Every structure is written in structure tokens, then in C-alpha cells.
N, C-alpha and C positions, 0 to 999 in steps of 0.2 A: 169338796172333801177336805177335812183337816188332816194334816200329816205333820209329824215331827220333823224338824230340820235335819236330824241325824239319820232319817230314813234314807237308805241307799238302794233299795229295790222298789219296784212299783208296788204300791199298796192296793189291795183289792178287797171288795166286799165278797166274802165267801165264808160259809159256815164249816166248810170241810177243813179241819185242822191240818190234815196231812198235806192238802193242796197248799194251804197257807204256809206250812213249814218249808215246803219246797221253794216257794217263790218270794217270801218276804224275809229280809234280814236287815240287821241294823249295824251301823258303824260302831266300832269300839276302838280303843287305843291299840289293841293287839289284834293282828290279823287272825291269829289262832282262835280267837273268841268268836269269829264270824261264823254263823251257821252257813255251811256251804250248800250250794244249789246242786252240785254234781252228785250223781248216783252211779252205782255200779251198772255196767252194761246199758248205757242210755241208748234209746232207739233213734236211729236216723233213717229216714225213708228216701228212696230214690225212685222216681217215676220217669219213664222214658217213652217217647213215641218215635217211630221211624220217620213219620212225616207230620209236620205241623203247618197247616195252611196259613196264608197271610203273613204279615210282618208285625213287629212290635208296636208300630205306630199306626199302620193302616190295616184294618181287619174288618171282616164282616161277622155276622152272628155265628156262622159255622166255625170260623177260626177261634172266636171267643169261647165257643162251647168246648172245643178240643182242649184249649189251655185251661179253662176252668175245670174241666174234668181231671186234668193232670194235677192241678192244685188240690182239688178235693180228695183225690186218691192219696196224694202225699200226706195231707193232714190226717186223713182217716187212718193211715198206717201208723201215724205218730200218736194216735189216741182219739182223733176226732175233734172238730172245732168246739163241741160242747164241753170237752175237758178243759178248755182254756177260756172260753167266753160263756158267762152265765147270764140269765135274764137280768136286766137292769144295769149291766156293766157298761161302762164307757170304754171304747177301744181306740187305741192310737197305733197307726201304721207308719213305720219309718222306712221308706224306700232308699235307693241310692240314686240321687239326682245330682250329677256332677256339675251341671250348668245347663245353659240353653242349647243342649245338644240332643237332637232327635234320638229316640230309642233304637232306631234302625242301626245306629253306629255301634251298638253293642256295649256301651258303657253306662247306660241309664236303665233302671228297672223297666221291664216290659209292661206296657199299659194293660195288656191282656191278663198278666199275672195279678196286677193290682185290682183291676175290675173284677176278675174272677174271685179273688179273695173277698172283696167287698160284697159281692153277690152271695157268696157262701155264708158270710156272717149275717147279712140282713135276712136271707131266706131261712137259715137254720135257727137263728136266735133273733126273731123280729122285734123283741122287746128291748134290744140294746138301747141304752140311754143316749148314745152318741157314737159316731164313727168319724175319725179325723185322720188325715194324711198330713204329715209334717216333715220338714227337712230344711237344711241350709245347703249352700252350694260352695264348692271349693273354687270354682272359677269366678271371675269378676262379675258383679251385678247382683241383683236381689233374687231371692228365692222365688218371688212372685213372677219375675220374668222367666225364670227357668220352668216354673210350673205351666205357664202359658205356652212357652215354646215347645215343651215336650208333650203337650196335650193332656197333662194331668188336670189342669183347671177345667177343661171341657168335660172330662170324665167325671170329676167331682160334682160339677153342676148338674150333670145328667142323672147322677145317682143320689143327689142330696147329701153328699159327703162334705164335711167341713175341711177347708184348707188351713194349714198353720205354717207360717213362715218364721223360722227360728231367728231370723235377723230382726224381727219386729216384736218379740215376745218378752214378757217378764221372766227373769231367771232367778233361780233359788240356789244358794250355796249348799252343796252336799259334800259331806266328808268322804274321803277315800280311805277305807280301812286298809292299813298296811301299804298305802301308796308310796311309791319310790320317787317318781317324778312329780306327780300331782297329789297333793294332800287334800285339796278341796277343788270341786268342780262347780261351775255355774251352769246348771241344767235348766232346760225350758220348763216352766211351771205347768203349761198345759199337758206336757208329757207326764210329769209327776202326779198331776191331778187324775190321770186316767187310771182305770181299774186294770186294764190289760194293755200290754205293750207288745207289738209284733214287729220284728225286724224283717225287712224284705230286701236283702242285699242282692248284688249281681255276682255272677260267676266270672271272674276275670283276674288277670295277672296284675302285679303292681311292682314298679321299679324299686321301691324301698323294701317291701315286705314279701316279695315273690308272688303272693296272692292277696286279693282283697275279698273277704267274705263277711261272716257275721261280726267278728270282733272289730275289724277295720271299719265296717259300716257305721259303727257307733261314733266315729270321729265327727260325723255330721251333727252330733248332738251339741257340740261345743260352739261357743261364740267364735267369730273369725279371729279375734286376737288370741284366743286359746288354741285355735287350729294352727296358727303360724308358729308358735313355740314348740320345740321338740318334734318337728316333723322332718327329722333328718335320720341319722343312723340310730337314734334312740327312740324312734317312733314306735317300735314294737312294745317297748316298756310303757309308753304313754297309753297305747291302746289297751294293754292289759290292766293298767290302772283304771281306765274308764270302766272296764269290765268288772273290776272289783266293786265299783260303785253302783253300777246299774246293769241289768241284764234283761233281755226280752223274755217274756213267758214262752214265746214260740218264735222260731226262726224259719223263714221260708225263702229259700235261695232260688232266684230266677236264673236258670241256665238254658233258656230257650235259644237265645243268641248268647254268645260268649265272646270275651276279648282275650286274645293271647298277645304276648310280647310286651304289653304295657297296660296301663289302666285307662288311658285316653289316647287313642291313636288316630292320626290323620292319614293312615294307610289302610285302605280297605282290605288288604291281605291279612290284617290282624283280626278281622271280624270273622268269627265262626258262626255261620248262619243256620247250621243244622245240628247243633249240640243237642237240643231238644230234651233237656232234663229239668226236673224240679226236685229240690231236696227240702226236707222238713225235719225239725226236731227241737226239743226243748233245750238241750245242752249245746250252746253255741260253739264250744270248743270241739265237741264231737262232730258237729255239722261241718266245722272248718276242716277237721281231719279228713272226713269223708270227701268233702268238696275238693280239697287239695289232691287227694289220691286220684279222683276222677280226672284231674288236670295233669296227671302224670308225675306228681311230686310224692315223696315220702313226707308224711306229716311232720317228721323230725326236721325237715328242711325249712319249715315255716316258723320263724322266731316267735310269733304270737302264740301259735298252737303249742310249741315246745315249752315256753315259759308258763303259760296258763295251766297246762297240764301238770307241770312240776309243782306249781303252787296249789294244785288240787282245786282249781276253780272250775274244772271240767275234765272230761276224759279225752285225751288226745291219742291214745293207743288203739289202733284199729282192732286189735285182738280183744279189747274189752268193750267194743261197740257192737250193738245188735243192728245190723243193716236189714231193712225190710224193703221189699219191692225188687227192683232190678239189682242184681249183683254188681259190685263195683267194677269187676273186670269186664263186664259186658258193655260198659259205657265209657271206659277210660280212653282218653287220648293224651298224647304227649304234647302239651301246649308249648308253643315257642316261648322260650324264656326271655325275660327282660334283659336287655343288653347292660353290661357294666362298663364296657368300653365301646366307643363308636368309631375307632380307627378302622378304616377299610369299609365302612358302611356305604359310602357314596364316593365316586371318583372326583366329585367337585367340592367335597368338604374335607378340610384339614383341621385337625385339633392338636393343640400343644397344651397338654394338661400335666401339671406336676405339682404334687403337694396340695391339691384342692380337696376340700372336704366332700363327703358324699352328697351333701346338699347341692352344691354347685355342679358336681360331676353328673348326678342323675338328671338335674334340670337341663344341662347341656345335651345329654344323650336324648332326652325326651324331645327337645327342640330339633335335634338333628334327624331323629326318626320322622318327625312330622314334616320337616323340609324334604327329606328323601322321598316321602310319599307324594308330595306335591311335584317334585322334579320328575318322578317316574310316572306321573299322570294318574295316581291312585288316591289323590286327596279326597277326604270326606267332608270336613267342615271348613276348609279354606279353598280358595281358587287353586287351580293347577298352575304350575310355573313351567314355561317352556325352557327346557334345558339349553337349547341353542341361544335363546335370548339372554339367559343368565350368563352363559359363557362369554357372549359377545360383550356384555356390559362390564362384567367383573372378572371373568376367568374362573374364579373359584371363591369359596368362602373359607376364612380361617377363624378359628375360635381359640382364644388364649385364656387360661385360668390356672391359678395356683401360684404358690410362692416360689416354686422351682420349675416353672414352665420352661421346657427346652425350646425356646424360641430361636430360630435362626437369626444370625446377625444381619443378613441382608434384608432390606425393606421388602415387605410383602405388597405386591401390586394389586391384589384382589380386595374383596370386601372383608374387613377385619372387625371382629367383635371381641372385646376384652371383658371378661366376666369376673366381678368380685374385687373387693378392696385388696385382697392378697396379691392381685396381679396388676395393681395400679401403676407400677413402674413402666408398664407397657401401654398405658392409657393413651399415649399420643400416637398410637399406631392405627386408631380407627374409632369405632363406636365403643365407648366405655360405659359399662353397666355397674355402678358402684353398689356397695352394700356387702353384708356378710351373713350367710346362713348360720355359721357357727356361733356368732356373737348375739344375734337378735332373732333369727328365724324370719327376718323380713329382708331378703337379700337385695332387692332392687327397688330403689326409691325413685330414681329419675332415669331418663334415657338421655344420654349425653353424646354428642358427636364432636370429635376433634378434627378440624380441617388440617390435613397433613401439610398443606402449603403454607398456611398462615399461622398454624399453631393455636388458633382461637377455638374456644369451646362454646358450644351452643346447646342449651337445654331445649330439647324438642318435646319432652314429656315430663312435667313437673308434678304429676299427681302421685300421691303416696298410696301404697298398696292398702294400708289400713283404712284410708278414706274411701277406697273403692268397695270395701267390704268383701273382698275376694282373696283367694289364695295367691301368693306371689308365684307359686309353682306354675300356675296356668298363665298368669299375666306376663311372666318373663319370657322364657324361651319356648314355651308351648306355642306361642304366637310367632315363632321364628319365621315361618313362611310369610306371615303378614309383614313382618319387619323387612324381610328381603324384598317383597313386592314394593313396599314403600320406598326402599332405597333404589330399586330399579326405576321406579317412576321418577324419582328425584334426579337420578343420573340422566335419564332421557331428557328431562326438562333442561338440565345443565348443558347437554350436548346440543340442544336446539339453540 
């Protein structure tokens, strides 16, 4: 399909001018000139079941039938799949695939939701010209590996659905009308070539944005280099800029399993296995508002929702949203909030943080949460760590970060990690992770150990994040449990 480079919404073959008006808009110099997608009182559907058999990655036909029924009901309440997909259309699905993490851990889109959606499209509109699932990954490694590890590849082969790895596709420059941080985006051409774009995000918390739903899910459309920049305290503005440029025709939120406390947790206590909801709607801002309310937030607490609503990119006021299906109050839970400080999280973790930017601070918190899960015996994607063994080898872990970190004068006898260039005056105290979120968005390039006895530095990991094609957020301290295990093994070898 031919499309102008200034096209910033998905182009579709459709004779219905009203439908086209709602879904196609073009970039101009002034944001006020953009035809907005939002409408008064957009519909958001909520479907809930008391019991959903099976798990997101291991399920039988009965389990699939239950979830597929929920997906169909949610879409029917939002207008029906025929409203969005016409005969001859090509359809592109964009799930949330963080990395090679099984869907059972609550941070990757449920396979049953994806398979159910594919079945509904293929059964209802059998003459679709193509059905594709595409994504990139925040964690290190290729999308292909993540698709294989999560089971998406097997599902696609079984259904005859095409896979698309955003790290291996041609990208097209697209203008961002009224963009603040991003004036132009390089978006995947296969997505822009599609007639219909459906977002399939996950219902979960996020340490930067409080929640990650429809708007945040589109971050995965970007190249890894674009992901790295502005993924700090200005991330919400970036996500709204992406939404200015491109928006799904339909949003389908998977809340069968959900994640509280953070977006990728190594602590199984953060996985909600009986949330059992599916949401659907055209207006991504409205779906985010309802989704955050279900998680116990006021939509005004969510920066992406608040900003996008103010800019009239969608409706974020619950009073102006028509909710169909289950009432919000019948499915609402107060999700555990992401931590903003990790002091007191674990008796064997000490943090000295002063003047650190939100990038390093949240990364440290994420790592400490994951390490705490391993020390408590609740780890999901890393090995467990025996607390007694950790204490015997190191006593405790100390993390230092920031230009004014209140570090005690006496030497620390435990395992010490110094994070960021802003704390480099303390780099001789242990493991130094150089780099700067605020300056480059690529905080840690090498893993460096300084031997306190000799003062000599040793590079034990010289791979750059950009060469890995993954997000430094995961590569750095998300893997803190694995770093600690490595140091424990090294200490044991030295003691021998």
C-alpha cells in the first residue's frame, strides 16, 4: 500500500467516511490542525470472570474458550470486530512482550488473549488479507528469542499468523504533530502498511509512569536507540508524543494475570493471578483511565492519561466515559504501588542515594526489589539466593548513587555497588557501574570491579547496551540477583 510519509495514523481501505475520519489523520505544523480521534463519551468495556482455568502459557481448549469468550464479549461491547476489521484488510497486533519472560510471570501479554483475538478475527472476517503479530523487547536480546521463549512463535505457526520482529524491519520517518520531545519517529513499515492496528497491552504497574497500559505499550514501536532516550522522568511526555503520531484502531487490555508493584518483578508476590479482566475500547486514553481506576488509581494520578486528556488526544475523565459490562467498582483492587525509595525494603540491603536522577534511582529500586524476591525465596526469573549464604560471604549489600550520596566515612565491609558517573568519587569502594541516565539515556556501558586491596580496576563486561539491542533498564540492575550470585561464586572460588 502506498502512503504519504506525513501520514501519522494507520491508513485503511474503507469507504465509510465517518470511520475514516475517526481513524486517519495527518501531521501538520500546528497540533491544533490535527483532526483528533477522541469523541465525547467513548466506550470502554470491562469483562470479568470469577474463575479462569489454566495459565497464560499452559492451557487447554477449555481454558482458551473461556478467555476467547471474554475477549469477544469485550470487543462486542466496544462495537464488534466488524467495526474495526473489514474484508480484505491486513491486521497488525502489537502485544506487550518485555523479553524472554514466560507469560505466567504477569508482565507479558497472555497467549490465550492473543490466540483468542486471532481466532475471532479469522473466524469473523475470514477474508482478511493478512494477520501479523509484531513487537520489540525492552530486555536484552532479539524479539525473535522472546517470541520463542514466550510461546508466541508456536502459537503463530499453529494459526498461520505472521511474526514481525521490530529490531529487524525497515523503518519509516513519521512526523509528530505538536511533538514536544519527539518531532519525528522511525516507525516499523510493516505496521504502517497494515490497514488495522490493534494494541494488546498488559494490565500492570510501572516504576516511572505508575501504570503501563495502552499509551505506554506503544513505546515498543520504537527502535532500541529511541527507546533509550527520554525513558526517565520525561517518559510520559515521550509516550504522549508517540500517541500524537500513531494510535491503535482498537485497544484490548489483558488483565487475566496482572502485575502490581512494578512492571517486571522477580517476586511472585507481585503477580495477581486472579484479576480475570479484559478491557476494550477505541480511545486509548479512555481505556487507560478505566484501567488505572481498576488498579485503584485516580486517572489524574497517571501522567500520560492526564497530559493526553488535557491535549484532547482522548478522554481521561471517567465522568465522560461510557463503561459497558462490569462496573468499575466491582472489579477494582488497590494494586501495590511501585516503590520510590527502597530504604527498609530488606534487612541485608543498604542504600546511600543523594542527588541521583529518577533514572538511576528507579533502576536501583527495581534491582533491589528483584534481589529481595530472590533472598526471600520468591524469585520467578532468577535462581533463589540463600540468605544465610549471602550473609556469610558478604554480610550485606550496599548501593551508592548520586552527587550527594550520604556515604559513611568508615569503609564498608560488605558487597558494594556504585551506580552512575555522578557517584564516581566512590568508585574505589567496590563495583562501579559508570554512565549517566540524564546525559545519554544509556546509563551503564561496562561492569567494572575495583579491588580494594590493590586499587586495580578490572573490566568484566565490556559489551555496550546499544550493541545488545536491549534496554539498559533491564540489563543493569534488573539483573542484580544474577550479579550478586556471580559475586558469591567468585568469593567462594577466592576462599578456596
